[in-house]
PQR file of N, CA, C, O and H, with PARSE charges and radii, in Angstrom:
ATOM      1  N   MET A   1     -56.941 -63.344   7.286 -0.4000 1.5000
ATOM      2  CA  MET A   1     -57.359 -62.989   5.951 -0.0000 2.0000
ATOM      3  C   MET A   1     -57.506 -64.284   5.154  0.5500 1.7000
ATOM      4  O   MET A   1     -56.716 -65.217   5.301 -0.5500 1.4000
ATOM      5  N   ASN A   2     -58.512 -64.317   4.328 -0.4000 1.5000
ATOM      6  CA  ASN A   2     -58.763 -65.477   3.489 -0.0000 2.0000
ATOM      7  C   ASN A   2     -57.577 -65.694   2.543  0.5500 1.7000
ATOM      8  O   ASN A   2     -57.057 -64.736   1.971 -0.5500 1.4000
ATOM      9  H   ASN A   2     -59.154 -63.559   4.208  0.4000 1.0000
ATOM     10  N   ASN A   3     -57.155 -66.935   2.380 -0.4000 1.5000
ATOM     11  CA  ASN A   3     -55.983 -67.234   1.549 -0.0000 2.0000
ATOM     12  C   ASN A   3     -56.179 -66.847   0.091  0.5500 1.7000
ATOM     13  O   ASN A   3     -55.213 -66.479  -0.577 -0.5500 1.4000
ATOM     14  H   ASN A   3     -57.578 -67.713   2.844  0.4000 1.0000
ATOM     15  N   LEU A   4     -57.410 -66.922  -0.423 -0.4000 1.5000
ATOM     16  CA  LEU A   4     -57.656 -66.544  -1.813 -0.0000 2.0000
ATOM     17  C   LEU A   4     -57.404 -65.044  -2.008  0.5500 1.7000
ATOM     18  O   LEU A   4     -56.690 -64.647  -2.929 -0.5500 1.4000
ATOM     19  H   LEU A   4     -58.195 -67.221   0.120  0.4000 1.0000
ATOM     20  N   PHE A   5     -57.988 -64.222  -1.148 -0.4000 1.5000
ATOM     21  CA  PHE A   5     -57.790 -62.778  -1.263 -0.0000 2.0000
ATOM     22  C   PHE A   5     -56.353 -62.390  -0.953  0.5500 1.7000
ATOM     23  O   PHE A   5     -55.800 -61.469  -1.553 -0.5500 1.4000
ATOM     24  H   PHE A   5     -58.568 -64.544  -0.400  0.4000 1.0000
ATOM     25  N   ARG A   6     -55.767 -63.098  -0.017 -0.4000 1.5000
ATOM     26  CA  ARG A   6     -54.358 -62.859   0.322 -0.0000 2.0000
ATOM     27  C   ARG A   6     -53.469 -63.129  -0.882  0.5500 1.7000
ATOM     28  O   ARG A   6     -52.564 -62.347  -1.174 -0.5500 1.4000
ATOM     29  H   ARG A   6     -56.216 -63.846   0.471  0.4000 1.0000
ATOM     30  N   GLY A   7     -53.716 -64.216  -1.574 -0.4000 1.5000
ATOM     31  CA  GLY A   7     -52.939 -64.557  -2.770 -0.0000 2.0000
ATOM     32  C   GLY A   7     -53.173 -63.587  -3.914  0.5500 1.7000
ATOM     33  O   GLY A   7     -52.241 -63.223  -4.632 -0.5500 1.4000
ATOM     34  H   GLY A   7     -54.451 -64.851  -1.337  0.4000 1.0000
ATOM     35  N   LEU A   8     -54.436 -63.167  -4.082 -0.4000 1.5000
ATOM     36  CA  LEU A   8     -54.733 -62.213  -5.145 -0.0000 2.0000
ATOM     37  C   LEU A   8     -54.060 -60.863  -4.896  0.5500 1.7000
ATOM     38  O   LEU A   8     -53.491 -60.267  -5.810 -0.5500 1.4000
ATOM     39  H   LEU A   8     -55.193 -63.463  -3.499  0.4000 1.0000
ATOM     40  N   LEU A   9     -54.130 -60.390  -3.657 -0.4000 1.5000
ATOM     41  CA  LEU A   9     -53.490 -59.114  -3.338 -0.0000 2.0000
ATOM     42  C   LEU A   9     -51.971 -59.199  -3.445  0.5500 1.7000
ATOM     43  O   LEU A   9     -51.326 -58.282  -3.954 -0.5500 1.4000
ATOM     44  H   LEU A   9     -54.593 -60.874  -2.915  0.4000 1.0000
ATOM     45  N   ALA A  10     -51.407 -60.298  -2.965 -0.4000 1.5000
ATOM     46  CA  ALA A  10     -49.956 -60.468  -3.049 -0.0000 2.0000
ATOM     47  C   ALA A  10     -49.514 -60.599  -4.505  0.5500 1.7000
ATOM     48  O   ALA A  10     -48.478 -60.053  -4.889 -0.5500 1.4000
ATOM     49  H   ALA A  10     -51.931 -61.043  -2.551  0.4000 1.0000
ATOM     50  N   GLY A  11     -50.276 -61.304  -5.304 -0.4000 1.5000
ATOM     51  CA  GLY A  11     -49.943 -61.451  -6.713 -0.0000 2.0000
ATOM     52  C   GLY A  11     -50.043 -60.144  -7.478  0.5500 1.7000
ATOM     53  O   GLY A  11     -49.193 -59.837  -8.314 -0.5500 1.4000
ATOM     54  H   GLY A  11     -51.117 -61.747  -4.993  0.4000 1.0000
ATOM     55  N   TYR A  12     -51.086 -59.374  -7.191 -0.4000 1.5000
ATOM     56  CA  TYR A  12     -51.245 -58.084  -7.859 -0.0000 2.0000
ATOM     57  C   TYR A  12     -50.114 -57.126  -7.460  0.5500 1.7000
ATOM     58  O   TYR A  12     -49.552 -56.430  -8.307 -0.5500 1.4000
ATOM     59  H   TYR A  12     -51.777 -59.623  -6.512  0.4000 1.0000
ATOM     60  N   GLY A  13     -49.787 -57.099  -6.162 -0.4000 1.5000
ATOM     61  CA  GLY A  13     -48.695 -56.240  -5.700 -0.0000 2.0000
ATOM     62  C   GLY A  13     -47.357 -56.660  -6.273  0.5500 1.7000
ATOM     63  O   GLY A  13     -46.544 -55.814  -6.645 -0.5500 1.4000
ATOM     64  H   GLY A  13     -50.243 -57.664  -5.474  0.4000 1.0000
ATOM     65  N   ALA A  14     -47.122 -57.964  -6.347 -0.4000 1.5000
ATOM     66  CA  ALA A  14     -45.866 -58.451  -6.913 -0.0000 2.0000
ATOM     67  C   ALA A  14     -45.779 -58.145  -8.401  0.5500 1.7000
ATOM     68  O   ALA A  14     -44.699 -57.840  -8.908 -0.5500 1.4000
ATOM     69  H   ALA A  14     -47.782 -58.652  -6.045  0.4000 1.0000
ATOM     70  N   HIS A  15     -46.894 -58.222  -9.099 -0.4000 1.5000
ATOM     71  CA  HIS A  15     -46.923 -57.903 -10.532 -0.0000 2.0000
ATOM     72  C   HIS A  15     -46.593 -56.427 -10.758  0.5500 1.7000
ATOM     73  O   HIS A  15     -45.849 -56.082 -11.676 -0.5500 1.4000
ATOM     74  H   HIS A  15     -47.771 -58.470  -8.687  0.4000 1.0000
ATOM     75  N   LYS A  16     -47.157 -55.557  -9.906 -0.4000 1.5000
ATOM     76  CA  LYS A  16     -46.946 -54.122 -10.071 -0.0000 2.0000
ATOM     77  C   LYS A  16     -45.553 -53.685  -9.617  0.5500 1.7000
ATOM     78  O   LYS A  16     -44.942 -52.816 -10.239 -0.5500 1.4000
ATOM     79  H   LYS A  16     -47.761 -55.837  -9.161  0.4000 1.0000
ATOM     80  N   LEU A  17     -45.049 -54.285  -8.535 -0.4000 1.5000
ATOM     81  CA  LEU A  17     -43.774 -53.847  -7.959 -0.0000 2.0000
ATOM     82  C   LEU A  17     -42.561 -54.605  -8.503  0.5500 1.7000
ATOM     83  O   LEU A  17     -41.448 -54.079  -8.494 -0.5500 1.4000
ATOM     84  H   LEU A  17     -45.545 -54.992  -8.030  0.4000 1.0000
ATOM     85  N   GLY A  18     -42.766 -55.819  -8.970 -0.4000 1.5000
ATOM     86  CA  GLY A  18     -41.643 -56.640  -9.416 -0.0000 2.0000
ATOM     87  C   GLY A  18     -41.114 -56.212 -10.769  0.5500 1.7000
ATOM     88  O   GLY A  18     -41.876 -55.838 -11.660 -0.5500 1.4000
ATOM     89  H   GLY A  18     -43.670 -56.246  -8.977  0.4000 1.0000
ATOM     90  N   GLY A  19     -39.792 -56.273 -10.912 -0.4000 1.5000
ATOM     91  CA  GLY A  19     -39.182 -55.893 -12.174 -0.0000 2.0000
ATOM     92  C   GLY A  19     -38.817 -57.086 -13.028  0.5500 1.7000
ATOM     93  O   GLY A  19     -38.913 -57.034 -14.255 -0.5500 1.4000
ATOM     94  H   GLY A  19     -39.173 -56.577 -10.188  0.4000 1.0000
ATOM     95  N   GLY A  20     -38.402 -58.156 -12.386 -0.4000 1.5000
ATOM     96  CA  GLY A  20     -38.001 -59.360 -13.111 -0.0000 2.0000
ATOM     97  C   GLY A  20     -38.636 -60.574 -12.472  0.5500 1.7000
ATOM     98  O   GLY A  20     -39.537 -60.458 -11.641 -0.5500 1.4000
ATOM     99  H   GLY A  20     -38.324 -58.198 -11.390  0.4000 1.0000
ATOM    100  N   CYS A  21     -38.167 -61.721 -12.861 -0.4000 1.5000
ATOM    101  CA  CYS A  21     -38.753 -62.967 -12.375 -0.0000 2.0000
ATOM    102  C   CYS A  21     -38.462 -63.189 -10.886  0.5500 1.7000
ATOM    103  O   CYS A  21     -39.371 -63.452 -10.098 -0.5500 1.4000
ATOM    104  H   CYS A  21     -37.435 -61.816 -13.536  0.4000 1.0000
ATOM    105  N   ILE A  22     -37.201 -63.081 -10.520 -0.4000 1.5000
ATOM    106  CA  ILE A  22     -36.811 -63.361  -9.131 -0.0000 2.0000
ATOM    107  C   ILE A  22     -37.361 -62.302  -8.183  0.5500 1.7000
ATOM    108  O   ILE A  22     -37.832 -62.633  -7.095 -0.5500 1.4000
ATOM    109  H   ILE A  22     -36.463 -62.867 -11.160  0.4000 1.0000
ATOM    110  N   SER A  23     -37.308 -61.033  -8.582 -0.4000 1.5000
ATOM    111  CA  SER A  23     -37.816 -59.980  -7.695 -0.0000 2.0000
ATOM    112  C   SER A  23     -39.330 -60.084  -7.529  0.5500 1.7000
ATOM    113  O   SER A  23     -39.855 -59.763  -6.463 -0.5500 1.4000
ATOM    114  H   SER A  23     -36.926 -60.764  -9.466  0.4000 1.0000
ATOM    115  N   THR A  24     -40.034 -60.525  -8.565 -0.4000 1.5000
ATOM    116  CA  THR A  24     -41.483 -60.696  -8.458 -0.0000 2.0000
ATOM    117  C   THR A  24     -41.817 -61.803  -7.469  0.5500 1.7000
ATOM    118  O   THR A  24     -42.734 -61.660  -6.661 -0.5500 1.4000
ATOM    119  H   THR A  24     -39.608 -60.785  -9.431  0.4000 1.0000
ATOM    120  N   VAL A  25     -41.083 -62.901  -7.529 -0.4000 1.5000
ATOM    121  CA  VAL A  25     -41.314 -64.009  -6.595 -0.0000 2.0000
ATOM    122  C   VAL A  25     -40.986 -63.574  -5.172  0.5500 1.7000
ATOM    123  O   VAL A  25     -41.733 -63.896  -4.248 -0.5500 1.4000
ATOM    124  H   VAL A  25     -40.338 -63.017  -8.186  0.4000 1.0000
ATOM    125  N   LEU A  26     -39.899 -62.860  -4.977 -0.4000 1.5000
ATOM    126  CA  LEU A  26     -39.525 -62.393  -3.637 -0.0000 2.0000
ATOM    127  C   LEU A  26     -40.547 -61.398  -3.083  0.5500 1.7000
ATOM    128  O   LEU A  26     -40.889 -61.446  -1.901 -0.5500 1.4000
ATOM    129  H   LEU A  26     -39.292 -62.599  -5.727  0.4000 1.0000
ATOM    130  N   ILE A  27     -41.023 -60.514  -3.925 -0.4000 1.5000
ATOM    131  CA  ILE A  27     -42.034 -59.549  -3.485 -0.0000 2.0000
ATOM    132  C   ILE A  27     -43.342 -60.261  -3.163  0.5500 1.7000
ATOM    133  O   ILE A  27     -44.024 -59.898  -2.204 -0.5500 1.4000
ATOM    134  H   ILE A  27     -40.746 -60.475  -4.885  0.4000 1.0000
ATOM    135  N   PHE A  28     -43.700 -61.272  -3.953 -0.4000 1.5000
ATOM    136  CA  PHE A  28     -44.904 -62.051  -3.657 -0.0000 2.0000
ATOM    137  C   PHE A  28     -44.795 -62.713  -2.288  0.5500 1.7000
ATOM    138  O   PHE A  28     -45.734 -62.660  -1.495 -0.5500 1.4000
ATOM    139  H   PHE A  28     -43.146 -61.568  -4.732  0.4000 1.0000
ATOM    140  N   ILE A  29     -43.651 -63.335  -2.009 -0.4000 1.5000
ATOM    141  CA  ILE A  29     -43.457 -64.004  -0.715 -0.0000 2.0000
ATOM    142  C   ILE A  29     -43.521 -62.987   0.422  0.5500 1.7000
ATOM    143  O   ILE A  29     -44.133 -63.250   1.457 -0.5500 1.4000
ATOM    144  H   ILE A  29     -42.887 -63.377  -2.654  0.4000 1.0000
ATOM    145  N   LEU A  30     -42.897 -61.838   0.234 -0.4000 1.5000
ATOM    146  CA  LEU A  30     -42.923 -60.796   1.259 -0.0000 2.0000
ATOM    147  C   LEU A  30     -44.344 -60.289   1.496  0.5500 1.7000
ATOM    148  O   LEU A  30     -44.766 -60.147   2.644 -0.5500 1.4000
ATOM    149  H   LEU A  30     -42.400 -61.624  -0.607  0.4000 1.0000
ATOM    150  N   LEU A  31     -45.084 -60.015   0.423 -0.4000 1.5000
ATOM    151  CA  LEU A  31     -46.461 -59.544   0.576 -0.0000 2.0000
ATOM    152  C   LEU A  31     -47.369 -60.616   1.170  0.5500 1.7000
ATOM    153  O   LEU A  31     -48.258 -60.303   1.962 -0.5500 1.4000
ATOM    154  H   LEU A  31     -44.742 -60.130  -0.509  0.4000 1.0000
ATOM    155  N   TRP A  32     -47.157 -61.865   0.800 -0.4000 1.5000
ATOM    156  CA  TRP A  32     -47.936 -62.974   1.365 -0.0000 2.0000
ATOM    157  C   TRP A  32     -47.732 -63.037   2.873  0.5500 1.7000
ATOM    158  O   TRP A  32     -48.688 -63.209   3.629 -0.5500 1.4000
ATOM    159  H   TRP A  32     -46.436 -62.119   0.156  0.4000 1.0000
ATOM    160  N   TRP A  33     -46.490 -62.897   3.305 -0.4000 1.5000
ATOM    161  CA  TRP A  33     -46.171 -62.932   4.731 -0.0000 2.0000
ATOM    162  C   TRP A  33     -46.769 -61.730   5.458  0.5500 1.7000
ATOM    163  O   TRP A  33     -47.350 -61.880   6.533 -0.5500 1.4000
ATOM    164  H   TRP A  33     -45.713 -62.757   2.691  0.4000 1.0000
ATOM    165  N   LEU A  34     -46.628 -60.531   4.872 -0.4000 1.5000
ATOM    166  CA  LEU A  34     -47.168 -59.323   5.505 -0.0000 2.0000
ATOM    167  C   LEU A  34     -48.685 -59.377   5.625  0.5500 1.7000
ATOM    168  O   LEU A  34     -49.238 -58.999   6.658 -0.5500 1.4000
ATOM    169  H   LEU A  34     -46.156 -60.408   3.999  0.4000 1.0000
ATOM    170  N   LEU A  35     -49.356 -59.841   4.587 -0.4000 1.5000
ATOM    171  CA  LEU A  35     -50.811 -59.946   4.653 -0.0000 2.0000
ATOM    172  C   LEU A  35     -51.256 -61.015   5.644  0.5500 1.7000
ATOM    173  O   LEU A  35     -52.347 -60.912   6.205 -0.5500 1.4000
ATOM    174  H   LEU A  35     -48.906 -60.148   3.749  0.4000 1.0000
ATOM    175  N   GLY A  36     -50.451 -62.019   5.868 -0.4000 1.5000
ATOM    176  CA  GLY A  36     -50.783 -63.043   6.864 -0.0000 2.0000
ATOM    177  C   GLY A  36     -50.632 -62.540   8.281  0.5500 1.7000
ATOM    178  O   GLY A  36     -51.360 -62.971   9.175 -0.5500 1.4000
ATOM    179  H   GLY A  36     -49.565 -62.103   5.413  0.4000 1.0000
ATOM    180  N   THR A  37     -49.682 -61.621   8.502 -0.4000 1.5000
ATOM    181  CA  THR A  37     -49.495 -61.099   9.851 -0.0000 2.0000
ATOM    182  C   THR A  37     -50.510 -60.014  10.182  0.5500 1.7000
ATOM    183  O   THR A  37     -50.734 -59.724  11.357 -0.5500 1.4000
ATOM    184  H   THR A  37     -49.090 -61.271   7.776  0.4000 1.0000
ATOM    185  N   CYS A  38     -51.130 -59.406   9.171 -0.4000 1.5000
ATOM    186  CA  CYS A  38     -52.144 -58.377   9.443 -0.0000 2.0000
ATOM    187  C   CYS A  38     -53.354 -58.978  10.152  0.5500 1.7000
ATOM    188  O   CYS A  38     -53.883 -58.368  11.082 -0.5500 1.4000
ATOM    189  H   CYS A  38     -50.948 -59.642   8.216  0.4000 1.0000
ATOM    190  N   GLY A  39     -53.795 -60.142   9.739 -0.4000 1.5000
ATOM    191  CA  GLY A  39     -54.940 -60.783  10.369 -0.0000 2.0000
ATOM    192  C   GLY A  39     -54.628 -61.334  11.737  0.5500 1.7000
ATOM    193  O   GLY A  39     -55.542 -61.520  12.542 -0.5500 1.4000
ATOM    194  H   GLY A  39     -53.365 -60.637   8.984  0.4000 1.0000
ATOM    195  N   ALA A  40     -53.373 -61.602  12.030 -0.4000 1.5000
ATOM    196  CA  ALA A  40     -53.000 -62.156  13.328 -0.0000 2.0000
ATOM    197  C   ALA A  40     -53.061 -61.101  14.424  0.5500 1.7000
ATOM    198  O   ALA A  40     -53.086 -61.452  15.603 -0.5500 1.4000
ATOM    199  H   ALA A  40     -52.631 -61.451  11.377  0.4000 1.0000
ATOM    200  N   MET A  41     -53.086 -59.811  14.067 -0.4000 1.5000
ATOM    201  CA  MET A  41     -53.132 -58.756  15.064 -0.0000 2.0000
ATOM    202  C   MET A  41     -54.525 -58.565  15.638  0.5500 1.7000
ATOM    203  O   MET A  41     -54.668 -57.988  16.716 -0.5500 1.4000
ATOM    204  H   MET A  41     -53.066 -59.526  13.109  0.4000 1.0000
ATOM    205  N   LEU A  42     -55.548 -59.030  14.950 -0.4000 1.5000
ATOM    206  CA  LEU A  42     -56.918 -58.858  15.413 -0.0000 2.0000
ATOM    207  C   LEU A  42     -57.238 -59.904  16.472  0.5500 1.7000
ATOM    208  O   LEU A  42     -56.690 -61.005  16.429 -0.5500 1.4000
ATOM    209  H   LEU A  42     -55.432 -59.498  14.074  0.4000 1.0000
ATOM    210  N   PRO A  43     -58.120 -59.580  17.431 -0.5600 1.5000
ATOM    211  CA  PRO A  43     -58.483 -60.579  18.446  0.2800 2.0000
ATOM    212  C   PRO A  43     -59.306 -61.699  17.827  0.5500 1.7000
ATOM    213  O   PRO A  43     -59.979 -61.509  16.814 -0.5500 1.4000
ATOM    214  N   ALA A  44     -59.242 -62.843  18.439 -0.4000 1.5000
ATOM    215  CA  ALA A  44     -59.992 -63.991  17.948 -0.0000 2.0000
ATOM    216  C   ALA A  44     -61.485 -63.731  18.121  0.5500 1.7000
ATOM    217  O   ALA A  44     -61.874 -63.057  19.075 -0.5500 1.4000
ATOM    218  H   ALA A  44     -58.694 -62.997  19.262  0.4000 1.0000
ATOM    219  N   PRO A  45     -62.338 -64.246  17.223 -0.5600 1.5000
ATOM    220  CA  PRO A  45     -63.779 -63.988  17.338  0.2800 2.0000
ATOM    221  C   PRO A  45     -64.376 -64.490  18.636  0.5500 1.7000
ATOM    222  O   PRO A  45     -65.321 -63.882  19.140 -0.5500 1.4000
ATOM    223  N   GLU A  46     -63.864 -65.580  19.202 -0.4000 1.5000
ATOM    224  CA  GLU A  46     -64.423 -66.103  20.443 -0.0000 2.0000
ATOM    225  C   GLU A  46     -64.014 -65.274  21.655  0.5500 1.7000
ATOM    226  O   GLU A  46     -64.581 -65.441  22.735 -0.5500 1.4000
ATOM    227  H   GLU A  46     -63.096 -66.074  18.792  0.4000 1.0000
ATOM    228  N   ALA A  47     -63.035 -64.380  21.492 -0.4000 1.5000
ATOM    229  CA  ALA A  47     -62.595 -63.555  22.602 -0.0000 2.0000
ATOM    230  C   ALA A  47     -63.484 -62.332  22.782  0.5500 1.7000
ATOM    231  O   ALA A  47     -63.414 -61.675  23.821 -0.5500 1.4000
ATOM    232  H   ALA A  47     -62.575 -64.244  20.615  0.4000 1.0000
ATOM    233  N   THR A  48     -64.306 -62.015  21.813 -0.4000 1.5000
ATOM    234  CA  THR A  48     -65.171 -60.851  21.911 -0.0000 2.0000
ATOM    235  C   THR A  48     -66.506 -61.243  22.533  0.5500 1.7000
ATOM    236  O   THR A  48     -66.879 -62.416  22.516 -0.5500 1.4000
ATOM    237  H   THR A  48     -64.364 -62.548  20.970  0.4000 1.0000
ATOM    238  N   ALA A  49     -67.216 -60.281  23.073 -0.4000 1.5000
ATOM    239  CA  ALA A  49     -68.517 -60.538  23.687 -0.0000 2.0000
ATOM    240  C   ALA A  49     -69.549 -60.828  22.608  0.5500 1.7000
ATOM    241  O   ALA A  49     -69.499 -60.236  21.530 -0.5500 1.4000
ATOM    242  H   ALA A  49     -66.913 -59.328  23.087  0.4000 1.0000
ATOM    243  N   PRO A  50     -70.476 -61.724  22.881 -0.5600 1.5000
ATOM    244  CA  PRO A  50     -71.515 -62.009  21.899  0.2800 2.0000
ATOM    245  C   PRO A  50     -72.419 -60.794  21.689  0.5500 1.7000
ATOM    246  O   PRO A  50     -72.654 -60.010  22.609 -0.5500 1.4000
ATOM    247  N   ILE A  51     -72.909 -60.659  20.481 -0.4000 1.5000
ATOM    248  CA  ILE A  51     -73.785 -59.534  20.151 -0.0000 2.0000
ATOM    249  C   ILE A  51     -75.153 -59.773  20.788  0.5500 1.7000
ATOM    250  O   ILE A  51     -75.685 -60.882  20.740 -0.5500 1.4000
ATOM    251  H   ILE A  51     -72.718 -61.296  19.734  0.4000 1.0000
ATOM    252  N   GLY A  52     -75.707 -58.737  21.375 -0.4000 1.5000
ATOM    253  CA  GLY A  52     -77.028 -58.840  21.982 -0.0000 2.0000
ATOM    254  C   GLY A  52     -76.992 -59.147  23.461  0.5500 1.7000
ATOM    255  O   GLY A  52     -78.028 -59.082  24.122 -0.5500 1.4000
ATOM    256  H   GLY A  52     -75.275 -57.836  21.414  0.4000 1.0000
ATOM    257  N   LYS A  53     -75.859 -59.473  23.990 -0.4000 1.5000
ATOM    258  CA  LYS A  53     -75.744 -59.756  25.416 -0.0000 2.0000
ATOM    259  C   LYS A  53     -75.310 -58.479  26.126  0.5500 1.7000
ATOM    260  O   LYS A  53     -74.287 -57.893  25.773 -0.5500 1.4000
ATOM    261  H   LYS A  53     -75.018 -59.526  23.453  0.4000 1.0000
ATOM    262  N   ALA A  54     -76.061 -58.050  27.102 -0.4000 1.5000
ATOM    263  CA  ALA A  54     -75.722 -56.835  27.839 -0.0000 2.0000
ATOM    264  C   ALA A  54     -74.687 -57.154  28.911  0.5500 1.7000
ATOM    265  O   ALA A  54     -74.667 -58.244  29.481 -0.5500 1.4000
ATOM    266  H   ALA A  54     -76.893 -58.526  27.389  0.4000 1.0000
ATOM    267  N   SER A  55     -73.857 -56.203  29.157 -0.4000 1.5000
ATOM    268  CA  SER A  55     -72.826 -56.363  30.165 -0.0000 2.0000
ATOM    269  C   SER A  55     -73.442 -56.255  31.557  0.5500 1.7000
ATOM    270  O   SER A  55     -74.332 -55.428  31.757 -0.5500 1.4000
ATOM    271  H   SER A  55     -73.874 -55.317  28.694  0.4000 1.0000
ATOM    272  N   PRO A  56     -73.002 -57.063  32.531 -0.5600 1.5000
ATOM    273  CA  PRO A  56     -73.520 -56.935  33.891  0.2800 2.0000
ATOM    274  C   PRO A  56     -73.205 -55.577  34.505  0.5500 1.7000
ATOM    275  O   PRO A  56     -73.902 -55.133  35.417 -0.5500 1.4000
ATOM    276  N   ALA A  57     -72.163 -54.915  34.013 -0.4000 1.5000
ATOM    277  CA  ALA A  57     -71.815 -53.602  34.540 -0.0000 2.0000
ATOM    278  C   ALA A  57     -72.894 -52.576  34.221  0.5500 1.7000
ATOM    279  O   ALA A  57     -73.058 -51.607  34.963 -0.5500 1.4000
ATOM    280  H   ALA A  57     -71.597 -55.276  33.272  0.4000 1.0000
ATOM    281  N   LEU A  58     -73.632 -52.771  33.131 -0.4000 1.5000
ATOM    282  CA  LEU A  58     -74.706 -51.841  32.800 -0.0000 2.0000
ATOM    283  C   LEU A  58     -75.814 -51.896  33.845  0.5500 1.7000
ATOM    284  O   LEU A  58     -76.388 -50.867  34.199 -0.5500 1.4000
ATOM    285  H   LEU A  58     -73.499 -53.558  32.528  0.4000 1.0000
ATOM    286  N   TYR A  59     -76.111 -53.081  34.333 -0.4000 1.5000
ATOM    287  CA  TYR A  59     -77.169 -53.221  35.327 -0.0000 2.0000
ATOM    288  C   TYR A  59     -76.683 -52.820  36.717  0.5500 1.7000
ATOM    289  O   TYR A  59     -77.470 -52.344  37.535 -0.5500 1.4000
ATOM    290  H   TYR A  59     -75.644 -53.917  34.045  0.4000 1.0000
ATOM    291  N   ALA A  60     -75.409 -53.006  36.986 -0.4000 1.5000
ATOM    292  CA  ALA A  60     -74.881 -52.665  38.307 -0.0000 2.0000
ATOM    293  C   ALA A  60     -74.847 -51.161  38.512  0.5500 1.7000
ATOM    294  O   ALA A  60     -75.030 -50.694  39.636 -0.5500 1.4000
ATOM    295  H   ALA A  60     -74.769 -53.392  36.321  0.4000 1.0000
ATOM    296  N   SER A  61     -74.616 -50.384  37.448 -0.4000 1.5000
ATOM    297  CA  SER A  61     -74.512 -48.942  37.603 -0.0000 2.0000
ATOM    298  C   SER A  61     -75.873 -48.252  37.525  0.5500 1.7000
ATOM    299  O   SER A  61     -75.954 -47.044  37.745 -0.5500 1.4000
ATOM    300  H   SER A  61     -74.467 -50.764  36.534  0.4000 1.0000
ATOM    301  N   ALA A  62     -76.932 -48.982  37.220 -0.4000 1.5000
ATOM    302  CA  ALA A  62     -78.243 -48.347  37.079 -0.0000 2.0000
ATOM    303  C   ALA A  62     -78.757 -47.826  38.418  0.5500 1.7000
ATOM    304  O   ALA A  62     -79.454 -46.811  38.452 -0.5500 1.4000
ATOM    305  H   ALA A  62     -76.865 -49.964  37.041  0.4000 1.0000
ATOM    306  N   SER A  63     -78.431 -48.493  39.512 -0.4000 1.5000
ATOM    307  CA  SER A  63     -78.934 -48.046  40.805 -0.0000 2.0000
ATOM    308  C   SER A  63     -78.196 -46.819  41.312  0.5500 1.7000
ATOM    309  O   SER A  63     -78.721 -46.095  42.158 -0.5500 1.4000
ATOM    310  H   SER A  63     -77.865 -49.317  39.485  0.4000 1.0000
ATOM    311  N   THR A  64     -77.003 -46.570  40.820 -0.4000 1.5000
ATOM    312  CA  THR A  64     -76.233 -45.416  41.274 -0.0000 2.0000
ATOM    313  C   THR A  64     -76.289 -44.257  40.292  0.5500 1.7000
ATOM    314  O   THR A  64     -75.649 -43.230  40.521 -0.5500 1.4000
ATOM    315  H   THR A  64     -76.576 -47.158  40.132  0.4000 1.0000
ATOM    316  N   SER A  65     -77.039 -44.395  39.204 -0.4000 1.5000
ATOM    317  CA  SER A  65     -77.094 -43.310  38.227 -0.0000 2.0000
ATOM    318  C   SER A  65     -77.977 -42.184  38.753  0.5500 1.7000
ATOM    319  O   SER A  65     -78.892 -42.436  39.536 -0.5500 1.4000
ATOM    320  H   SER A  65     -77.558 -45.229  39.018  0.4000 1.0000
ATOM    321  N   PRO A  66     -77.715 -40.946  38.335 -0.5600 1.5000
ATOM    322  CA  PRO A  66     -78.531 -39.823  38.809  0.2800 2.0000
ATOM    323  C   PRO A  66     -79.985 -39.919  38.366  0.5500 1.7000
ATOM    324  O   PRO A  66     -80.881 -39.450  39.068 -0.5500 1.4000
ATOM    325  N   ILE A  67     -80.219 -40.514  37.223 -0.4000 1.5000
ATOM    326  CA  ILE A  67     -81.594 -40.639  36.742 -0.0000 2.0000
ATOM    327  C   ILE A  67     -82.365 -41.606  37.628  0.5500 1.7000
ATOM    328  O   ILE A  67     -83.501 -41.329  38.010 -0.5500 1.4000
ATOM    329  H   ILE A  67     -79.491 -40.894  36.653  0.4000 1.0000
ATOM    330  N   ALA A  68     -81.749 -42.745  37.958 -0.4000 1.5000
ATOM    331  CA  ALA A  68     -82.415 -43.723  38.796 -0.0000 2.0000
ATOM    332  C   ALA A  68     -82.658 -43.165  40.188  0.5500 1.7000
ATOM    333  O   ALA A  68     -83.712 -43.426  40.768 -0.5500 1.4000
ATOM    334  H   ALA A  68     -80.825 -42.971  37.647  0.4000 1.0000
ATOM    335  N   SER A  69     -81.726 -42.407  40.743 -0.4000 1.5000
ATOM    336  CA  SER A  69     -81.934 -41.852  42.076 -0.0000 2.0000
ATOM    337  C   SER A  69     -83.010 -40.766  42.032  0.5500 1.7000
ATOM    338  O   SER A  69     -83.728 -40.586  43.016 -0.5500 1.4000
ATOM    339  H   SER A  69     -80.870 -42.195  40.273  0.4000 1.0000
ATOM    340  N   GLY A  70     -83.141 -40.043  40.926 -0.4000 1.5000
ATOM    341  CA  GLY A  70     -84.189 -39.047  40.799 -0.0000 2.0000
ATOM    342  C   GLY A  70     -85.564 -39.670  40.699  0.5500 1.7000
ATOM    343  O   GLY A  70     -86.538 -39.113  41.207 -0.5500 1.4000
ATOM    344  H   GLY A  70     -82.558 -40.190  40.127  0.4000 1.0000
ATOM    345  N   ILE A  71     -85.654 -40.809  40.056 -0.4000 1.5000
ATOM    346  CA  ILE A  71     -86.925 -41.503  39.944 -0.0000 2.0000
ATOM    347  C   ILE A  71     -87.346 -42.066  41.295  0.5500 1.7000
ATOM    348  O   ILE A  71     -88.525 -42.041  41.649 -0.5500 1.4000
ATOM    349  H   ILE A  71     -84.862 -41.261  39.644  0.4000 1.0000
ATOM    350  N   GLU A  72     -86.374 -42.574  42.043 -0.4000 1.5000
ATOM    351  CA  GLU A  72     -86.684 -43.132  43.357 -0.0000 2.0000
ATOM    352  C   GLU A  72     -87.144 -42.040  44.329  0.5500 1.7000
ATOM    353  O   GLU A  72     -87.903 -42.307  45.260 -0.5500 1.4000
ATOM    354  H   GLU A  72     -85.417 -42.595  41.756  0.4000 1.0000
ATOM    355  N   ALA A  73     -86.677 -40.815  44.102 -0.4000 1.5000
ATOM    356  CA  ALA A  73     -87.035 -39.716  44.989 -0.0000 2.0000
ATOM    357  C   ALA A  73     -88.501 -39.317  44.810  0.5500 1.7000
ATOM    358  O   ALA A  73     -89.094 -38.737  45.720 -0.5500 1.4000
ATOM    359  H   ALA A  73     -86.060 -40.598  43.345  0.4000 1.0000
ATOM    360  N   TRP A  74     -89.087 -39.614  43.662 -0.4000 1.5000
ATOM    361  CA  TRP A  74     -90.482 -39.247  43.430 -0.0000 2.0000
ATOM    362  C   TRP A  74     -91.309 -40.068  44.339  0.5500 1.7000
ATOM    363  O   TRP A  74     -92.534 -39.947  44.338 -0.5500 1.4000
ATOM    364  H   TRP A  74     -88.606 -40.085  42.923  0.4000 1.0000
TER
END
């Protein structure tokens, strides 16, 4: 998560949930940490397949599909 949005969300949550000075700071730190761990659960962008690239499995199964075998029978 972008640090700017993370800080804004943590600050807004701390403002709404905090009762005093110390509790607001503690809630901000807790929300900052929680929002930082949310983005760490997602896979890295380089770990995903590029958009527009077809999987080799799609081409491997085309010869065994019922449609392809029906076309070959003609």
